[in-house]
N, C-alpha and C positions, 0 to 999 in steps of 0.2 A: 504494500500500500504506500509505503514511503517512496519507493522508486517511481510509482505512478504519479504521486504528488509532485516530486521533483521534476519529472518529465513534463507534466502539465504546466508548472510554473515557469520552467525555462523556455518552453515554446510560447507561452502566453506573453512573456516579457521581451521576447526577441522581435526583430523586424522581419515581417513575413515577405517572401517573394512570390509565393503562390498561395492565395487565400484558401482555395478548396482543399489542398493537401493538409494544411495545418488546422483548418477548422474541423476536418474529419478526425485528425489526430486528437484534437482537444475534446471532441464529443465522445470518442471511444474511451479516452483516458478518464474523463469525468463520469461517464456511465459505469465504467469498471470500478472507480472509486466509490460511487454511491452504492453499487450492488455489494461490494466487499464490506462496506460499512453496515449495510442491511443484514448480511449474514453474521457479522460480528455481534450485532445487537440481538439477533435471534438466539445466538449461542450464549451470550452473556446473561440475558434475562430468561433463558430457558423457555422461550416462546414455542419451541418445537414440541414441548410436552403438552401445551394447550391445543395446538393445531395438529392433531394426529392424522387429519385427512390428507395432509401434504407429505409426500416422500421427500424429506429434507436432504438426505444424502444425494438423491437423484437430482433435485433442484440445484443443489450446490455444484454437483458435477457438471450439469448442463451449462450453468452460468460460467464456470471456469473454462469449460471447453469452448463455448461460443465466444466468450470474452477474450480468451487467449488467441484464437484464430483472428478475430477482428483487430486485436492489438498488434499481432505480428504483421498483418497487412498494413495497418496504419504506420507502424514503425518503418517498414520497407518503403512506403510512399514518402514518409517524412525524410528518411535518409537520402532518397534519390532526388528530392527537391531542395536539399539544404544549401547547396551552392557555397559550401565552405564557411557559412556563418556559424560562429562557435556556439551560440545559444541554441540554434536549431539542431546542430550536430549533437550537442549534449542532450537535448530533448529526445532525439531519435535513439541515442545510446541508452538512456535510461528507459526508453520504451522497450528496447530489446532486452535489457536487464529484467524489466517487469514481466516480459513474456517468458523468460527462462524461469523466473520465480513462480509464475502461475503454473507452468508445466510441473515444477516440483511440488506445488501445492496439490495439483490434480493427482500426482503419483502418491503423495502421502495420504490423501483422502482415500484413494483406492486401497492402499495398503491397510489402513485402519479399518475401513468399512468392510471390505470384502475378504481380506485374508484372515483377519481375526475372527470374523463370523464363520468362515468355512472351517476353521480349526476348533471352533467352539470356545474360544477364550474371550470372555467378556470382562471388561474393566469397570 
């Protein structure tokens, strides 16, 4: 979440050369930030216990999967349109870092949800 926030701030405070590329990057970063914050709030306040009709592991997995793909596309577009402007290059770099961290989060969620349930170990 911190890398997404840094990417959003660096792109927002830089001079843009291509409005569509960086507005797309900002929208994707901001939507990912909001959704990650939403899932943190769900876990912190244990809202998942109240709303049992929602499959929270599946919802979180789908969010991270779709968000990671969109963030990767946005980072590639931002990197290709940066024209050696340091703030925009930094934003694209932090976007790639956030993509890698989202992939690691998907993997860790998969390991915790699926592997521990299949072996019968509950914490």
